[in-house]
C-alpha positions in Angstrom: 85.2 129.8 -249.2 88.9 130.3 -250.1 89.9 127.2 -248.1 92.3 129.1 -245.9 89.6 130.3 -243.5 89.3 133.7 -245.0 86.2 135.2 -246.6 86.0 135.7 -250.3 86.8 139.3 -251.4 83.8 141.3 -252.4 84.0 143.4 -255.5 81.6 146.0 -256.7 81.4 148.6 -259.4 79.5 152.0 -259.6 78.2 154.0 -262.5 76.5 157.3 -262.7 73.6 158.4 -264.9 72.8 162.0 -265.5 69.2 163.1 -265.7 67.9 166.4 -266.8 64.6 167.7 -265.4 63.0 170.0 -268.0 60.6 172.7 -267.1 57.6 172.3 -269.5 55.0 174.0 -267.3 53.8 177.4 -268.3 53.8 180.2 -265.7 50.5 181.3 -264.1 49.5 184.8 -265.2 46.8 187.0 -263.8 45.9 190.2 -265.7 44.7 193.2 -263.8 40.9 193.9 -263.6 39.2 195.5 -266.6 39.0 199.3 -266.4 36.1 201.6 -267.4 36.6 205.4 -267.5 34.7 208.4 -268.9 36.0 211.2 -271.1 34.7 213.6 -268.5 33.4 217.2 -268.6 35.3 219.6 -270.8 37.3 216.8 -272.6 39.0 218.0 -275.8 40.0 214.7 -277.1 38.0 211.6 -278.1 39.6 209.5 -275.4 40.9 209.5 -271.9 44.2 209.2 -270.1 44.3 206.0 -268.0 47.1 206.1 -265.4 49.4 203.3 -264.6 47.7 203.0 -261.2 44.3 202.6 -262.9 45.7 199.9 -265.3 47.2 198.0 -262.4 49.9 195.3 -262.6 49.7 191.8 -263.9 51.1 189.1 -261.6 52.8 185.9 -262.6 54.3 182.9 -260.8 56.3 179.9 -262.0 57.0 176.4 -260.7 60.7 176.6 -261.4 62.2 180.0 -261.1 62.0 183.5 -262.5 59.2 184.8 -264.7 59.0 188.1 -266.6 55.8 189.9 -267.7 55.5 192.0 -270.9 52.5 194.3 -271.6 51.4 195.3 -275.1 48.5 197.5 -276.4 48.8 200.6 -274.3 48.5 203.7 -276.6 51.1 206.4 -276.5 50.7 208.7 -273.5 48.2 206.3 -272.1 45.5 208.1 -274.0 42.8 205.4 -274.7 40.3 206.1 -277.5 36.5 206.0 -276.9 35.5 202.3 -277.1 37.2 199.2 -275.9 40.9 198.6 -276.1 42.4 195.2 -275.3 45.8 195.0 -273.5 47.7 191.8 -273.7 50.1 190.4 -271.2 52.6 187.6 -271.8 54.5 185.9 -269.0 57.7 184.0 -269.9 59.7 181.8 -267.5 63.4 181.0 -267.7 62.7 177.8 -269.8 60.8 179.9 -272.4 57.3 178.7 -271.4 54.7 181.4 -271.9 51.2 182.2 -270.7 48.9 185.0 -272.0 46.1 187.0 -270.5 44.2 190.1 -271.5 42.6 193.2 -269.9 40.1 195.6 -271.5 40.0 199.3 -271.1 36.6 200.9 -272.0 36.4 204.6 -272.5 32.9 206.1 -272.5 32.2 209.5 -274.1 30.2 211.3 -271.5 31.4 214.8 -272.6 28.5 217.0 -273.7 29.0 219.1 -276.8 29.5 222.8 -276.4 26.8 224.9 -278.0 26.7 228.6 -278.9 23.3 229.9 -279.9 22.7 232.9 -282.2 21.7 236.2 -280.8 18.0 236.8 -280.1 16.0 237.8 -283.2 12.6 239.0 -284.2 10.3 238.5 -287.1 7.4 240.7 -288.3 3.9 239.4 -287.9 1.8 239.0 -291.0 -1.6 240.7 -291.4 -3.3 238.0 -289.3 -0.9 238.5 -286.4 1.2 235.4 -287.0 5.0 235.0 -287.5 7.1 232.2 -288.7 9.8 230.7 -286.5 13.2 231.2 -288.3 15.9 228.6 -288.8 18.3 229.3 -285.9 20.3 226.1 -286.4 22.2 227.8 -289.2 23.6 230.4 -286.8 24.4 227.9 -284.1 27.9 226.6 -283.4 28.3 223.2 -281.8 31.6 221.4 -281.1 32.2 218.0 -279.6 35.3 216.1 -278.5 34.4 213.1 -280.6 33.3 214.5 -283.9 30.1 215.5 -285.6 27.2 217.0 -283.7 23.5 217.0 -284.7 21.8 220.3 -283.9 18.0 220.6 -283.8 15.6 223.3 -282.8 12.1 223.2 -281.3 9.8 224.5 -282.4 10.9 223.7 -285.9 11.8 226.4 -288.4 8.7 227.3 -290.4 6.3 226.8 -287.4 3.6 229.5 -287.4 3.2 231.3 -284.0 1.2 234.2 -282.7 2.6 237.5 -281.6 4.7 237.7 -278.5 7.9 236.2 -277.2 8.6 232.6 -278.0 11.5 230.4 -276.7 13.3 228.3 -279.3 15.2 225.4 -277.7 18.4 224.4 -279.5 19.8 220.9 -278.8 23.2 219.6 -279.7 23.6 215.8 -279.7 26.9 213.9 -280.2 27.3 210.4 -281.5 27.3 209.1 -277.9 23.8 210.6 -277.4 
């Protein structure tokens, strides 16, 4: 009490404190589904083109703002080789936090080799009426989109057969079987 009937004067002071909220939470990243494709009939390369639509799009979200997604591992022209290729995705938010995810692209070689057989041939029978099956593999051309081809014949060269017409089956097999 001030003694004069008035109330005491109230005084106060104020101060401010600054606080910074740091974003330390990584974004959430979902890679697209894994992809499996075949080289296909008539393929001339040991791989397959995988379109952007087949690859799909990664999705990312962040708790505090924008997020960008970068993709790495897609071969030039989107031509993926036979086998499995891993594609990596990285999501980065405005604070520099990152998340990673992967997708695989598997290319299966299902292209059969091309095969050109030699012209029909004949052999002379010996005195007992038998002939020997010739080696027709040497005159066969086989090409495959993924490399070497094994060529076999049945019956085998050197097999003794009687007179008449005989069918020789030539088989070309690539590394994928």
